[in-house]
mmCIF file as gemmi writes it, N, C-alpha and C atoms, coordinates in Angstrom:
data_model
loop_
_atom_site.group_PDB
_atom_site.id
_atom_site.type_symbol
_atom_site.label_atom_id
_atom_site.label_alt_id
_atom_site.label_comp_id
_atom_site.label_asym_id
_atom_site.label_entity_id
_atom_site.label_seq_id
_atom_site.pdbx_PDB_ins_code
_atom_site.Cartn_x
_atom_site.Cartn_y
_atom_site.Cartn_z
_atom_site.occupancy
_atom_site.B_iso_or_equiv
_atom_site.pdbx_formal_charge
_atom_site.auth_seq_id
_atom_site.auth_asym_id
_atom_site.pdbx_PDB_model_num
ATOM 1 N N . MET Axp A 1 ? 90.452 61.293 129.451 1 0 ? 1 A 1
ATOM 2 C CA . MET Axp A 1 ? 91.409 62.291 129.945 1 0 ? 1 A 1
ATOM 3 C C . MET Axp A 1 ? 90.715 63.353 130.731 1 0 ? 1 A 1
ATOM 4 N N . ALA Axp A 2 ? 91.204 63.659 131.942 1 0 ? 2 A 1
ATOM 5 C CA . ALA Axp A 2 ? 90.622 64.676 132.757 1 0 ? 2 A 1
ATOM 6 C C . ALA Axp A 2 ? 91.402 66.029 132.532 1 0 ? 2 A 1
ATOM 7 N N . ILE Axp A 3 ? 90.601 67.078 132.483 1 0 ? 3 A 1
ATOM 8 C CA . ILE Axp A 3 ? 91.288 68.375 132.367 1 0 ? 3 A 1
ATOM 9 C C . ILE Axp A 3 ? 90.483 69.428 133.116 1 0 ? 3 A 1
ATOM 10 N N . ASP Axp A 4 ? 91.137 70.219 133.853 1 0 ? 4 A 1
ATOM 11 C CA . ASP Axp A 4 ? 90.512 71.315 134.593 1 0 ? 4 A 1
ATOM 12 C C . ASP Axp A 4 ? 90.286 72.511 133.655 1 0 ? 4 A 1
ATOM 13 N N . LEU Axp A 5 ? 89.015 72.593 133.199 1 0 ? 5 A 1
ATOM 14 C CA . LEU Axp A 5 ? 88.757 73.624 132.15 1 0 ? 5 A 1
ATOM 15 C C . LEU Axp A 5 ? 88.92 75.048 132.659 1 0 ? 5 A 1
ATOM 16 N N . ASP Axp A 6 ? 88.887 75.304 133.995 1 0 ? 6 A 1
ATOM 17 C CA . ASP Axp A 6 ? 89.118 76.623 134.61 1 0 ? 6 A 1
ATOM 18 C C . ASP Axp A 6 ? 90.594 77.067 134.343 1 0 ? 6 A 1
ATOM 19 N N . LYS Axp A 7 ? 91.437 76.055 134.11 1 0 ? 7 A 1
ATOM 20 C CA . LYS Axp A 7 ? 92.916 76.344 133.939 1 0 ? 7 A 1
ATOM 21 C C . LYS Axp A 7 ? 93.242 76.586 132.453 1 0 ? 7 A 1
ATOM 22 N N . VAL Axp A 8 ? 92.315 76.213 131.587 1 0 ? 8 A 1
ATOM 23 C CA . VAL Axp A 8 ? 92.653 76.292 130.087 1 0 ? 8 A 1
ATOM 24 C C . VAL Axp A 8 ? 91.735 77.192 129.334 1 0 ? 8 A 1
ATOM 25 N N . LEU Axp A 9 ? 90.561 77.593 129.913 1 0 ? 9 A 1
ATOM 26 C CA . LEU Axp A 9 ? 89.661 78.433 129.305 1 0 ? 9 A 1
ATOM 27 C C . LEU Axp A 9 ? 89.424 79.699 130.07 1 0 ? 9 A 1
ATOM 28 N N . ASP Axp A 10 ? 89.088 80.779 129.373 1 0 ? 10 A 1
ATOM 29 C CA . ASP Axp A 10 ? 88.629 81.965 129.997 1 0 ? 10 A 1
ATOM 30 C C . ASP Axp A 10 ? 87.33 81.689 130.784 1 0 ? 10 A 1
ATOM 31 N N . LYS Axp A 11 ? 87.065 82.402 131.843 1 0 ? 11 A 1
ATOM 32 C CA . LYS Axp A 11 ? 85.845 82.157 132.706 1 0 ? 11 A 1
ATOM 33 C C . LYS Axp A 11 ? 84.54 81.991 131.921 1 0 ? 11 A 1
ATOM 34 N N . ALA Axp A 12 ? 84.41 82.804 130.952 1 0 ? 12 A 1
ATOM 35 C CA . ALA Axp A 12 ? 83.12 82.738 130.194 1 0 ? 12 A 1
ATOM 36 C C . ALA Axp A 12 ? 82.941 81.477 129.385 1 0 ? 12 A 1
ATOM 37 N N . TRP Axp A 13 ? 83.974 80.714 129.264 1 0 ? 13 A 1
ATOM 38 C CA . TRP Axp A 13 ? 83.842 79.475 128.44 1 0 ? 13 A 1
ATOM 39 C C . TRP Axp A 13 ? 83.949 78.199 129.237 1 0 ? 13 A 1
ATOM 40 N N . ALA Axp A 14 ? 84.413 78.318 130.481 1 0 ? 14 A 1
ATOM 41 C CA . ALA Axp A 14 ? 84.655 77.172 131.308 1 0 ? 14 A 1
ATOM 42 C C . ALA Axp A 14 ? 83.525 76.206 131.58 1 0 ? 14 A 1
ATOM 43 N N . ASP Axp A 15 ? 82.246 76.795 131.529 1 0 ? 15 A 1
ATOM 44 C CA . ASP Axp A 15 ? 81.087 75.904 131.78 1 0 ? 15 A 1
ATOM 45 C C . ASP Axp A 15 ? 80.264 75.614 130.496 1 0 ? 15 A 1
ATOM 46 N N . LYS Axp A 16 ? 80.771 75.907 129.377 1 0 ? 16 A 1
ATOM 47 C CA . LYS Axp A 16 ? 80.136 75.693 128.094 1 0 ? 16 A 1
ATOM 48 C C . LYS Axp A 16 ? 80.331 74.18 127.68 1 0 ? 16 A 1
ATOM 49 N N . PRO Axp A 17 ? 79.334 73.665 126.906 1 0 ? 17 A 1
ATOM 50 C CA . PRO Axp A 17 ? 79.549 72.292 126.339 1 0 ? 17 A 1
ATOM 51 C C . PRO Axp A 17 ? 80.839 72.247 125.491 1 0 ? 17 A 1
ATOM 52 N N . LEU Axp A 18 ? 81.34 71.09 125.381 1 0 ? 18 A 1
ATOM 53 C CA . LEU Axp A 18 ? 82.632 70.905 124.575 1 0 ? 18 A 1
ATOM 54 C C . LEU Axp A 18 ? 82.447 71.349 123.106 1 0 ? 18 A 1
ATOM 55 N N . ALA Axp A 19 ? 81.291 71.015 122.532 1 0 ? 19 A 1
ATOM 56 C CA . ALA Axp A 19 ? 81.019 71.46 121.092 1 0 ? 19 A 1
ATOM 57 C C . ALA Axp A 19 ? 81.153 72.941 120.904 1 0 ? 19 A 1
ATOM 58 N N . GLU Axp A 20 ? 80.509 73.621 121.92 1 0 ? 20 A 1
ATOM 59 C CA . GLU Axp A 20 ? 80.62 75.151 121.902 1 0 ? 20 A 1
ATOM 60 C C . GLU Axp A 20 ? 82.019 75.64 122.094 1 0 ? 20 A 1
ATOM 61 N N . VAL Axp A 21 ? 82.694 75.036 122.947 1 0 ? 21 A 1
ATOM 62 C CA . VAL Axp A 21 ? 84.151 75.487 123.183 1 0 ? 21 A 1
ATOM 63 C C . VAL Axp A 21 ? 84.924 75.253 121.909 1 0 ? 21 A 1
ATOM 64 N N . LEU Axp A 22 ? 84.801 74.044 121.284 1 0 ? 22 A 1
ATOM 65 C CA . LEU Axp A 22 ? 85.562 73.771 120.073 1 0 ? 22 A 1
ATOM 66 C C . LEU Axp A 22 ? 85.195 74.778 118.956 1 0 ? 22 A 1
ATOM 67 N N . ALA Axp A 23 ? 83.979 75.25 118.916 1 0 ? 23 A 1
ATOM 68 C CA . ALA Axp A 23 ? 83.551 76.293 117.853 1 0 ? 23 A 1
ATOM 69 C C . ALA Axp A 23 ? 83.91 77.661 118.272 1 0 ? 23 A 1
ATOM 70 N N . ALA Axp A 24 ? 84.399 77.908 119.493 1 0 ? 24 A 1
ATOM 71 C CA . ALA Axp A 24 ? 84.722 79.272 119.958 1 0 ? 24 A 1
ATOM 72 C C . ALA Axp A 24 ? 86.069 79.768 119.318 1 0 ? 24 A 1
ATOM 73 N N . PRO Axp A 25 ? 86.154 81.077 119.266 1 0 ? 25 A 1
ATOM 74 C CA . PRO Axp A 25 ? 87.357 81.708 118.876 1 0 ? 25 A 1
ATOM 75 C C . PRO Axp A 25 ? 88.591 81.285 119.732 1 0 ? 25 A 1
ATOM 76 N N . VAL Axp A 26 ? 89.727 81.215 119.188 1 0 ? 26 A 1
ATOM 77 C CA . VAL Axp A 26 ? 90.855 80.75 119.952 1 0 ? 26 A 1
ATOM 78 C C . VAL Axp A 26 ? 91.113 81.653 121.182 1 0 ? 26 A 1
ATOM 79 N N . ALA Axp A 27 ? 90.594 82.821 121.209 1 0 ? 27 A 1
ATOM 80 C CA . ALA Axp A 27 ? 90.684 83.648 122.385 1 0 ? 27 A 1
ATOM 81 C C . ALA Axp A 27 ? 89.95 83.124 123.619 1 0 ? 27 A 1
ATOM 82 N N . ALA Axp A 28 ? 89.135 82.055 123.367 1 0 ? 28 A 1
ATOM 83 C CA . ALA Axp A 28 ? 88.473 81.454 124.544 1 0 ? 28 A 1
ATOM 84 C C . ALA Axp A 28 ? 89.542 80.64 125.388 1 0 ? 28 A 1
ATOM 85 N N . LEU Axp A 29 ? 90.664 80.444 124.81 1 0 ? 29 A 1
ATOM 86 C CA . LEU Axp A 29 ? 91.729 79.786 125.611 1 0 ? 29 A 1
ATOM 87 C C . LEU Axp A 29 ? 92.385 80.758 126.463 1 0 ? 29 A 1
ATOM 88 N N . LYS Axp A 30 ? 92.635 80.387 127.746 1 0 ? 30 A 1
ATOM 89 C CA . LYS Axp A 30 ? 93.222 81.254 128.716 1 0 ? 30 A 1
ATOM 90 C C . LYS Axp A 30 ? 94.629 81.637 128.191 1 0 ? 30 A 1
ATOM 91 N N . GLY Axp A 31 ? 94.898 82.936 128.185 1 0 ? 31 A 1
ATOM 92 C CA . GLY Axp A 31 ? 96.208 83.428 127.765 1 0 ? 31 A 1
ATOM 93 C C . GLY Axp A 31 ? 96.27 83.812 126.261 1 0 ? 31 A 1
ATOM 94 N N . VAL Axp A 32 ? 95.255 83.539 125.451 1 0 ? 32 A 1
ATOM 95 C CA . VAL Axp A 32 ? 95.187 83.782 124.042 1 0 ? 32 A 1
ATOM 96 C C . VAL Axp A 32 ? 94.347 85.144 123.886 1 0 ? 32 A 1
ATOM 97 N N . THR Axp A 33 ? 94.942 86.125 123.396 1 0 ? 33 A 1
ATOM 98 C CA . THR Axp A 33 ? 94.197 87.351 123.158 1 0 ? 33 A 1
ATOM 99 C C . THR Axp A 33 ? 93.517 87.433 121.821 1 0 ? 33 A 1
ATOM 100 N N . ASP Axp A 34 ? 92.593 88.388 121.706 1 0 ? 34 A 1
ATOM 101 C CA . ASP Axp A 34 ? 91.923 88.547 120.449 1 0 ? 34 A 1
ATOM 102 C C . ASP Axp A 34 ? 92.899 88.8 119.354 1 0 ? 34 A 1
ATOM 103 N N . LYS Axp A 35 ? 94.007 89.633 119.635 1 0 ? 35 A 1
ATOM 104 C CA . LYS Axp A 35 ? 94.985 89.914 118.655 1 0 ? 35 A 1
ATOM 105 C C . LYS Axp A 35 ? 95.811 88.644 118.264 1 0 ? 35 A 1
ATOM 106 N N . ASP Axp A 36 ? 96.011 87.758 119.278 1 0 ? 36 A 1
ATOM 107 C CA . ASP Axp A 36 ? 96.645 86.439 118.965 1 0 ? 36 A 1
ATOM 108 C C . ASP Axp A 36 ? 95.81 85.648 117.976 1 0 ? 36 A 1
ATOM 109 N N . GLY Axp A 37 ? 94.509 85.734 118.225 1 0 ? 37 A 1
ATOM 110 C CA . GLY Axp A 37 ? 93.578 85.019 117.345 1 0 ? 37 A 1
ATOM 111 C C . GLY Axp A 37 ? 93.654 85.526 115.939 1 0 ? 37 A 1
ATOM 112 N N . GLU Axp A 38 ? 93.627 86.856 115.811 1 0 ? 38 A 1
ATOM 113 C CA . GLU Axp A 38 ? 93.796 87.53 114.51 1 0 ? 38 A 1
ATOM 114 C C . GLU Axp A 38 ? 95.044 87.079 113.806 1 0 ? 38 A 1
ATOM 115 N N . LEU Axp A 39 ? 96.15 87.067 114.47 1 0 ? 39 A 1
ATOM 116 C CA . LEU Axp A 39 ? 97.378 86.652 113.915 1 0 ? 39 A 1
ATOM 117 C C . LEU Axp A 39 ? 97.422 85.158 113.522 1 0 ? 39 A 1
ATOM 118 N N . LEU Axp A 40 ? 96.776 84.303 114.31 1 0 ? 40 A 1
ATOM 119 C CA . LEU Axp A 40 ? 96.738 82.826 113.955 1 0 ? 40 A 1
ATOM 120 C C . LEU Axp A 40 ? 95.818 82.684 112.705 1 0 ? 40 A 1
ATOM 121 N N . GLN Axp A 41 ? 94.778 83.475 112.616 1 0 ? 41 A 1
ATOM 122 C CA . GLN Axp A 41 ? 93.925 83.453 111.508 1 0 ? 41 A 1
ATOM 123 C C . GLN Axp A 41 ? 94.694 83.884 110.173 1 0 ? 41 A 1
ATOM 124 N N . GLU Axp A 42 ? 95.415 84.967 110.36 1 0 ? 42 A 1
ATOM 125 C CA . GLU Axp A 42 ? 96.129 85.454 109.214 1 0 ? 42 A 1
ATOM 126 C C . GLU Axp A 42 ? 97.246 84.569 108.715 1 0 ? 42 A 1
ATOM 127 N N . ALA Axp A 43 ? 97.947 83.98 109.75 1 0 ? 43 A 1
ATOM 128 C CA . ALA Axp A 43 ? 99.099 83.093 109.353 1 0 ? 43 A 1
ATOM 129 C C . ALA Axp A 43 ? 98.751 81.696 108.972 1 0 ? 43 A 1
ATOM 130 N N . PHE Axp A 44 ? 97.661 81.128 109.653 1 0 ? 44 A 1
ATOM 131 C CA . PHE Axp A 44 ? 97.402 79.711 109.456 1 0 ? 44 A 1
ATOM 132 C C . PHE Axp A 44 ? 95.917 79.424 109.137 1 0 ? 44 A 1
ATOM 133 N N . GLY Axp A 45 ? 95.069 80.471 109.076 1 0 ? 45 A 1
ATOM 134 C CA . GLY Axp A 45 ? 93.614 80.188 108.793 1 0 ? 45 A 1
ATOM 135 C C . GLY Axp A 45 ? 92.946 79.68 109.995 1 0 ? 45 A 1
ATOM 136 N N . VAL Axp A 46 ? 93.495 79.771 111.164 1 0 ? 46 A 1
ATOM 137 C CA . VAL Axp A 46 ? 92.838 79.253 112.436 1 0 ? 46 A 1
ATOM 138 C C . VAL Axp A 46 ? 91.821 80.284 112.847 1 0 ? 46 A 1
ATOM 139 N N . LYS Axp A 47 ? 90.575 79.785 113.059 1 0 ? 47 A 1
ATOM 140 C CA . LYS Axp A 47 ? 89.485 80.689 113.511 1 0 ? 47 A 1
ATOM 141 C C . LYS Axp A 47 ? 88.957 80.174 114.906 1 0 ? 47 A 1
ATOM 142 N N . THR Axp A 48 ? 89.029 78.905 115.039 1 0 ? 48 A 1
ATOM 143 C CA . THR Axp A 48 ? 88.307 78.332 116.295 1 0 ? 48 A 1
ATOM 144 C C . THR Axp A 48 ? 89.322 77.508 117.098 1 0 ? 48 A 1
ATOM 145 N N . VAL Axp A 49 ? 88.855 77.165 118.263 1 0 ? 49 A 1
ATOM 146 C CA . VAL Axp A 49 ? 89.703 76.271 119.164 1 0 ? 49 A 1
ATOM 147 C C . VAL Axp A 49 ? 89.99 74.946 118.435 1 0 ? 49 A 1
ATOM 148 N N . ALA Axp A 50 ? 88.895 74.436 117.767 1 0 ? 50 A 1
ATOM 149 C CA . ALA Axp A 50 ? 89.193 73.172 117.032 1 0 ? 50 A 1
ATOM 150 C C . ALA Axp A 50 ? 90.18 73.335 115.913 1 0 ? 50 A 1
ATOM 151 N N . ASP Axp A 51 ? 90.126 74.386 115.172 1 0 ? 51 A 1
ATOM 152 C CA . ASP Axp A 51 ? 91.101 74.665 114.187 1 0 ? 51 A 1
ATOM 153 C C . ASP Axp A 51 ? 92.51 74.687 114.733 1 0 ? 51 A 1
ATOM 154 N N . PHE Axp A 52 ? 92.664 75.316 115.877 1 0 ? 52 A 1
ATOM 155 C CA . PHE Axp A 52 ? 93.925 75.398 116.493 1 0 ? 52 A 1
ATOM 156 C C . PHE Axp A 52 ? 94.426 74.025 116.984 1 0 ? 52 A 1
ATOM 157 N N . GLY Axp A 53 ? 93.604 73.258 117.463 1 0 ? 53 A 1
ATOM 158 C CA . GLY Axp A 53 ? 93.946 71.901 117.924 1 0 ? 53 A 1
ATOM 159 C C . GLY Axp A 53 ? 94.249 70.918 116.769 1 0 ? 53 A 1
ATOM 160 N N . ARG Axp A 54 ? 93.735 71.295 115.606 1 0 ? 54 A 1
ATOM 161 C CA . ARG Axp A 54 ? 94.054 70.418 114.403 1 0 ? 54 A 1
ATOM 162 C C . ARG Axp A 54 ? 95.188 70.952 113.514 1 0 ? 54 A 1
ATOM 163 N N . LEU Axp A 55 ? 95.715 72.056 113.953 1 0 ? 55 A 1
ATOM 164 C CA . LEU Axp A 55 ? 96.795 72.686 113.193 1 0 ? 55 A 1
ATOM 165 C C . LEU Axp A 55 ? 98.007 71.757 113.096 1 0 ? 55 A 1
ATOM 166 N N . LYS Axp A 56 ? 98.326 71.37 111.882 1 0 ? 56 A 1
ATOM 167 C CA . LYS Axp A 56 ? 99.38 70.302 111.659 1 0 ? 56 A 1
ATOM 168 C C . LYS Axp A 56 ? 100.672 70.76 112.207 1 0 ? 56 A 1
ATOM 169 N N . TYR Axp A 57 ? 100.985 72.049 112.221 1 0 ? 57 A 1
ATOM 170 C CA . TYR Axp A 57 ? 102.34 72.426 112.708 1 0 ? 57 A 1
ATOM 171 C C . TYR Axp A 57 ? 102.385 72.169 114.241 1 0 ? 57 A 1
ATOM 172 N N . ALA Axp A 58 ? 101.346 72.554 114.961 1 0 ? 58 A 1
ATOM 173 C CA . ALA Axp A 58 ? 101.287 72.204 116.396 1 0 ? 58 A 1
ATOM 174 C C . ALA Axp A 58 ? 101.355 70.723 116.683 1 0 ? 58 A 1
ATOM 175 N N . ARG Axp A 59 ? 100.671 69.925 115.838 1 0 ? 59 A 1
ATOM 176 C CA . ARG Axp A 59 ? 100.7 68.48 115.999 1 0 ? 59 A 1
ATOM 177 C C . ARG Axp A 59 ? 102.104 68.01 115.744 1 0 ? 59 A 1
ATOM 178 N N . TRP Axp A 60 ? 102.762 68.519 114.749 1 0 ? 60 A 1
ATOM 179 C CA . TRP Axp A 60 ? 104.141 68.048 114.392 1 0 ? 60 A 1
ATOM 180 C C . TRP Axp A 60 ? 105.085 68.427 115.639 1 0 ? 60 A 1
ATOM 181 N N . ALA Axp A 61 ? 104.906 69.626 116.179 1 0 ? 61 A 1
ATOM 182 C CA . ALA Axp A 61 ? 105.749 70.021 117.294 1 0 ? 61 A 1
ATOM 183 C C . ALA Axp A 61 ? 105.5 69.179 118.516 1 0 ? 61 A 1
ATOM 184 N N . GLN Axp A 62 ? 104.251 68.864 118.793 1 0 ? 62 A 1
ATOM 185 C CA . GLN Axp A 62 ? 103.883 67.936 119.898 1 0 ? 62 A 1
ATOM 186 C C . GLN Axp A 62 ? 104.475 66.523 119.753 1 0 ? 62 A 1
ATOM 187 N N . ALA Axp A 63 ? 104.556 66.006 118.488 1 0 ? 63 A 1
ATOM 188 C CA . ALA Axp A 63 ? 105.164 64.775 118.221 1 0 ? 63 A 1
ATOM 189 C C . ALA Axp A 63 ? 106.615 64.769 118.461 1 0 ? 63 A 1
ATOM 190 N N . LEU Axp A 64 ? 107.299 65.856 118.058 1 0 ? 64 A 1
ATOM 191 C CA . LEU Axp A 64 ? 108.715 66.041 118.192 1 0 ? 64 A 1
ATOM 192 C C . LEU Axp A 64 ? 109.078 66.017 119.74 1 0 ? 64 A 1
ATOM 193 N N . VAL Axp A 65 ? 108.253 66.799 120.489 1 0 ? 65 A 1
ATOM 194 C CA . VAL Axp A 65 ? 108.474 66.916 121.893 1 0 ? 65 A 1
ATOM 195 C C . VAL Axp A 65 ? 108.285 65.506 122.551 1 0 ? 65 A 1
ATOM 196 N N . ALA Axp A 66 ? 107.206 64.766 122.194 1 0 ? 66 A 1
ATOM 197 C CA . ALA Axp A 66 ? 107.027 63.47 122.743 1 0 ? 66 A 1
ATOM 198 C C . ALA Axp A 66 ? 108.16 62.524 122.367 1 0 ? 66 A 1
ATOM 199 N N . LEU Axp A 67 ? 108.645 62.624 121.14 1 0 ? 67 A 1
ATOM 200 C CA . LEU Axp A 67 ? 109.768 61.784 120.728 1 0 ? 67 A 1
ATOM 201 C C . LEU Axp A 67 ? 111.036 62.108 121.562 1 0 ? 67 A 1
ATOM 202 N N . GLU Axp A 68 ? 111.225 63.343 121.866 1 0 ? 68 A 1
ATOM 203 C CA . GLU Axp A 68 ? 112.403 63.718 122.61 1 0 ? 68 A 1
ATOM 204 C C . GLU Axp A 68 ? 112.225 63.26 124.05 1 0 ? 68 A 1
ATOM 205 N N . GLN Axp A 69 ? 111.008 63.29 124.633 1 0 ? 69 A 1
ATOM 206 C CA . GLN Axp A 69 ? 110.81 62.821 125.965 1 0 ? 69 A 1
ATOM 207 C C . GLN Axp A 69 ? 110.954 61.318 125.995 1 0 ? 69 A 1
ATOM 208 N N . THR Axp A 70 ? 110.598 60.531 125.048 1 0 ? 70 A 1
ATOM 209 C CA . THR Axp A 70 ? 110.781 59.07 125.108 1 0 ? 70 A 1
ATOM 210 C C . THR Axp A 70 ? 112.2 58.72 124.908 1 0 ? 70 A 1
ATOM 211 N N . SER Axp A 71 ? 112.964 59.547 124.201 1 0 ? 71 A 1
ATOM 212 C CA . SER Axp A 71 ? 114.395 59.281 124.009 1 0 ? 71 A 1
ATOM 213 C C . SER Axp A 71 ? 115.207 59.457 125.298 1 0 ? 71 A 1
ATOM 214 N N . LYS Axp A 72 ? 114.707 60.261 126.246 1 0 ? 72 A 1
ATOM 215 C CA . LYS Axp A 72 ? 115.384 60.51 127.468 1 0 ? 72 A 1
ATOM 216 C C . LYS Axp A 72 ? 115.168 59.41 128.486 1 0 ? 72 A 1
ATOM 217 N N . GLN Axp A 73 ? 114.242 58.5 128.271 1 0 ? 73 A 1
ATOM 218 C CA . GLN Axp A 73 ? 113.923 57.402 129.2 1 0 ? 73 A 1
ATOM 219 C C . GLN Axp A 73 ? 114.872 56.3 129.101 1 0 ? 73 A 1
């Protein structure tokens, strides 16, 4: 899968190795603030980009969206 890291990561993180990005705070994602990160940690225990990507609620929502998209075809 190809992804333009400049579009999804803050500038400081775009050239970092994947392992470092996954261990970064969620605020490394473009559009996610430090405050957002604090709220995600408080609500779901999410501390890192990897934690956020593995969040079961996000995966469930993605699955529902994919299901809805396939039902439209």
